N, C-alpha and C positions, 0 to 999 in steps of 0.2 A: 680460479678454476672451480673451486667449491661453490661459489655463488652461482656460476653457470649451471652446474649440476643441480643445484637446489631449484634453481629457476625452472628448469624443464620438469623436474619432479612436481613441483608446485603447480605448473601449468597442466601437466597431465592429470593431477588430482582434481583440479578445477574442472576440466573438461569432463572427466568421468562423473563428477558429481552432478554437473549440468545435464549429462546424458541420462543419468539415473533419474533426475527430477523430470526430464522430458517424458521418459517412459512412464513415470508415475502419473504426470499430468495427462498423458494421452489415454490413460486407462481409467479416467474418471468419467462417471455418467453425466449425461446432458441434464441440465437443471430445468425446472419448471417455468422459469421466466424468460427462456431464450426465445420462444416463438413471439411473445408480446413485444419484445424489443426488436426483433429483426422483421417481422412481417410489415409493419408493427401493429399492435392493438389500436383500437379505435380511439381510446382515451389518450394514448401517447402521441397521436398525430399532432395535438396542440403544441407539444414540445418542438417539433420540427418546423411548425408553422411561425413559431416566435422564438428563435434560436437564443436571443439575449433576454428572454423573459420579459420582453416589453408589454406583452398582453397581461401579464400579472401586474406590472407597474402601473400602466395607464388605464387598463379597463377593470383592474382588480378581478381578473378572470382566475377561477380556481380549477387547477388541473394537476396531474402528477408531476412532480420534479421540475418545476420551472427554472430552477438554478442548476441543473445537471445536464444541460444540452450536450456538451462535448463528450461526456461519457456515453450517452445514448448514441450520438452520431458515430463515434469511433466504433462502438459495439455493432451498430447496424451495419455500417459500411464494411467492416471487416468480415462479418459472417455472411455478407451478400457476395463478397469477392473471393476471399481465400479459398473456401471449399470448391468453388468452381474451378479455380485456377489449379489446385491440387488434383482435380479430376483428370488433368492431363497425364498423370503418373499413376493414378490409383482409383479405386472404385468409389462411388458416392459416400457410402457408409463410412468407409475409412478416412475420406477426405474430411468429414465433419470432425471426427475425434482427433485427427492430426491437426486440424486448424486449432482446436482447443489447446493441445499440447504445445504447439508453436507459440501461441500468444502468450501462454502462462510461462513458458520458459524464457521468452525474450523479456517479459516484464521482470521476472525473477533476476535475471542476468543484469538489467538496467539498475534495479535497486541495489544489488550487491556492488556493482560497479561505482554508482554515484556515492553510496555510503562509504566505500573504501577510499574514494578520492577525497571526501571529507575528513576521513581519519589521517591519511597521509599527506594530503596537500599536492600530490602528484597525480596526473592523469595518464601517464605513459604505462601501457600495459607491458612494455618491455623492461620495467623496472621491478626488481624483486620486492620492494617494499610494498608496492601496490598488490601484487599477487599474494604476498603474505597477508595482507588485510582482508583481501577476498577470501582467502582460505579460513581465516578466522571467523568471518561473517556467514559463510555459506551453510555450515551445519544447522544454524538456527531457523532455516527455512524449512519448515516442517509441512510435508504433504500429507502424511498419514499418522505418524507418530504421536506427536503432541499438537496436531493441528487444531483441536478443539480448544486450546489454550493460548497458543502463540503463533498460529498460522498467520502468514502475511499474504501468500498466494491462495485465495479461497478455493475450496473444492469445486464450487459452482463457478462456472466461467463467467456468467453474467456479473456476479458480484466481484470477480477479479477486475473487470473494466470500471468498477464504481469504487473500489477501495485500493487495491495494489497499483493500479495503472495511475490514479490521480496522485498517489504517494510518490511514484517515480517521477511524475511531472513536477511535483512541488520540490522534490530533492534537487532536480535539474534547475528549477528557477533560482533556488537560493544557493546553487553550487558556487558561482562566482563570488557571491556575497560572503559565504562561509570561508572561502579561501582568503578574502580580504580581512574579515573579522577574526577568524580563528588562527589562520596561518600567517597573517600580517603581510600578505602578498599585495601591496598597495600599488596600484597602477591605473592609468586612465582607462575609463570604460571604452571598449573597442566599438567600432561602427556597427558591427552586427548586433551586439546587445542593445546599443542605443536604438536601433530600428525596430527589432523584434520583441524586446523584453516586456514592453507595455501590452501589445496584443497577447503575448505569451501569458502575462498575468491574468488576462480575462479567461484564457483557456484554463488556467490552474484553478481560478475561483469559481468557474462555472462546470466543474468536473467533480463529481462525488460529493458525499455529505461532510466529510471531515475537513477538507482544505480550508474553508473560510475561518473556521474556529481556531485551527493550528496557526494560520497565518496571523490572526489577531493577537493571540497569546504571545507568539514568538516575537512579533514585530514591536509590540507594546513593551515587552520586557527589554528588548535591545534599545529601543529609544528612551525608555525610562532610565535605564542604567546609565546611558551616556549623558542624558539630561542631568541626572543628580551628580554624576562625576564632574561635569563642566560647571555646574552651579556652585559646587564647593570650591572650585578654582577660580572662578570668576572675581575680577577685581572691581567690578561695578558696585557702587554704594546703594543705588536705588534698586528696589526689588523688582519692579518692571523691567528696568534695563537689564538687570541680572538674568531675569527669565529669557528675554529676547536674546541676549548674548549667549546664554547656555544653548538655546535651540540653534542659533546660527553657527555656533562652534561644532555641532554635530556634523560629520563629513557629509559633503553633498552626495557622494556615491551611495551612502546609507539612505538618504532621502529618495534617490532614484530607484533603488531597489524596493524599498518598503512602502513608500507613500501611495504609488499606484495600487499595489496589491491590497493594501489596507482599505482604500476606498472601494475597490471592487469587491472585497470580501464583506464589507458592510452592505453593499448592493446585493450580493448573493443571499445574505441572510435575510434581507428585507423581502425580497421576492420569494424566498423560501417559505415565508408565512402563508403563502397562497398555495402551498402543497396539499392537495387533496388527500394524500396518503397520511399525512400528519393529523389532518382534521378527522378522518375516519377512525384513526387509532388513538384519539385523544384520551389521555389520562391525566388527572389533576397533578401539577407539578409537585405538590407536597408529597404525593404517593410515590412519585419516581425518585425523590431524594431519600425516601424511607427504604427503598429497594437498593440504593447504592452501596451501603456498607456490606451487605450480604454478597453483592456482585463482585466487590473488590476482594473479599475474603475467598469467595469461590474460585475466582479467576487466577489469583496469583498464589494460592496455597494447595490446592487440591491435586495437583501433579508435581513431579519433581522438577519440571523444566525451570520455572521461574525461582524457586528456592535455590537450586544450583547456580543459576545466573546471578542472583543476589549474592550468593556466598563468594564466588569467584571475584565479583566486582569489589566486594568488601575486602577480600584478601589483597587485591591489587592495590586499593587506596591505602590500606594499612602499610603495605611495603613501600609505597611511594613516600608516604608521610614519614616513615621511620628510617628508611634506608637510601631512597633515591629522590630526596627533596631537592629541587632545583627550580629555577624559573618555569621550566617546561612542566615539571611535576606539579608545581603550585597552580599552573594554569589548568592542568587536567582536574585537579581537586575542585577548582573553582566552577569548571564546565559541569562536573558532576552535580554540584550544588544547584547550579542554574537549571540543569535538566530535571532535578528533583522538584524545584519550584514549578517549572512548566508542566510536569507530570501532575501535581497536586491541583493546580488551576485547571488543567484539561479535565481531570476527573470531576472536579466540581461543576464544571459547565456541562458536562456529558448529558445530565438529565434534561437539559433544555433542547436536546435533539429529538425528543419525543420518545414514544413507547412503540415497540414492535413485539407481536406475540412470540417471535422467535428469539426475542432477547428479553426474556421476563425479568433479568436482574440488571438491565441497563448494559452492563459490560458484556462483551464478547470478544472473540479473538480479533474480529474485524474492527470493532470500534476502538480497540487499544493498540492499533498498529503504531501510532506515533510514540507511545510509551515503549513498546517493544523494540522498535528501531532506535529509540534513545539508549535503551540498555545495551543493544548490540553495539552501538556506536562507542559507548564508554567502555565496554569490555574490550573491543578491539583496539581502541586508542591507548588504554592503560597497559594492556598485554604487550603490544608492540614497544611502548616506551620502556617498560620494565626489561624486556629481552634486550634491548639495545644498551641499557645501562648496567646490566648484571655482569658479574665476572663469570668465567667459564665454569668454575666449580659449583657455582650456585645454579647456572643454567641447567646442570645435570639433574637437579631436582625439579626445578620450576617448568621447564619445557615438557617433560613427561606428564606433569600434572595437566597442562593445557591440552596436550594431545589426548589424554584419557577423556577429558571433558568433550572435546570435538568428536571423538570416536563414540562416546556415549550418545550424543545428540544424532550422529549419523546412523548408528545402530538402532536407535529408537524409531527412526523414520522408516518403518517397514515397507517392503516393496509394494505388495498389493496392486500388481499391474493390471488386474482384470476385474475392476469394480464395475465396468461397463459391459461385461460379458452378456448379462441378461438383456440389456438394452439392444446390443448388436444383433442377438437372435431375433428380438421382436422386430426390429427395423427390417432385417432380412425377410421375415415372415410377411411383413406388410408389403414390401417391395415385390416379392415373388407371388403373392396371391392374385388370383383372377377374380376375387369377389370385390365388390365395391364396399362392403362392410366386413372387416376382418376381425374375427374373434382371436385374440392372442392366447396362445397355449401356455406360454411360460408365466403368465400373470405378473409381468413387472411393469413399472411406469415408463412411459415414453413421453418426453417433453412436457411432463406434468409433475406436480409435487406429490400426488396421491393417484391411486388406481381409478380408472374412469369406467363407470358402469353404462353410461349412455353414449352410444356412438355420436350423436349429434354434438356432443361437447367437444369432439375432436376435430370438427370442421376446421377450425382455426390452425390447428397442428398440421393438417393435411396441406395447407397452402405452403407451410415452410418445408415440407417434405417434397413437394413439387419444385419449389424454389431451388433446393439443393439437388434436384434431379434423382432423388431416391425413388420417387415414383413419378410416372409421366401422366398420371391423372388422379383426380381426387379420390382418395380412399379414406374412409372412416375406420375407426377401430375402437375396441373395447376390451376390458379385461373380463375374464370368466367370473 
């Protein structure tokens, strides 16, 4: 009976939190890269003409993001379709902001859901274990509070499609593998996965800038660990035979999940060399590595979010080591060590991704998403394990501590539901104006990163406003 009551309480809290997040996401302003990706901009047309980046591979053609087709395609198609469908129920301006809120909330839910499945090994939403994991994970998704340090869902909807969405796809891709590797759910690969997982690997590797690097580090670590383990156990005397035997002893399912995505990741990184954005923003690699220590210090120490997360994970590991050590506890400690190695390797390779002016210290909340998710995973997994192992009298102390941490992160994520109010007023002003060139009275940015003084510079934005039916004719605009 108590479990049923707790289940519905947890479910209600989760729904409330997602509703709160949706309200926050819907209140964010439109970013300055939306028009370029949706209309699209002239230089982005090459991406759609060569979806798999073959123009870069065969012709050595240089253009933006040759290895990120699926992020571009999903972004373009979603924002060409969803706002128009929503206009059956609401006005054009609201439809755009609602579309942003819906996309961000769905992506947030998927990451929480997939991460919680990895933590618990169960995918049933009707099990309290899964809901418990989801409740532990959810408060770390910061829209406003600590978003500049540990945000997973980017305030800019464009970059949500290039960072958070690819992260969700990657979690989904590795989900059956993690259940086998971590939760020891060994079973034959079902027909659906056999048919779709290799094409899905192409989608994963050609979406967003982070996935290929994550895949290669993670896959190489798994294969190397299994190879070394098998090599030490091999009874072969000849070194060559020992190596071959060690590779053959690695489970076939591991090769099925890892080999295609490894090959495609190398391909993605290769055609990424022809990315015109990296060439334009070229900075010597030595300078990028010199920026790395400062970026690490700034990103992980300047606000309380990561120090608190580090502290509670450390406490959990000490408790497991000292009081709750078992085969399961030992496995959690080992996973923490491997995630630590993964994070170090990832940080060391991060400067190879190139320089951006908006990431002066290499690290930013978006580039460290894999590390943030790793920390959230180990927090959720160790916390659930300790709660299961603890005696009731100890839970009286431990559970309130965890609740306080979750409440702290939830409270820190301030509402700020109306960040787009200025844009809404400006869009309404453009829509209702009878002039062909509209002077914006409230002086805020619309579909750009900065104020526009020359009306001719907004011609491209005017196409998107017509596409969304906010205007029915071309209207240029500018700031006072």
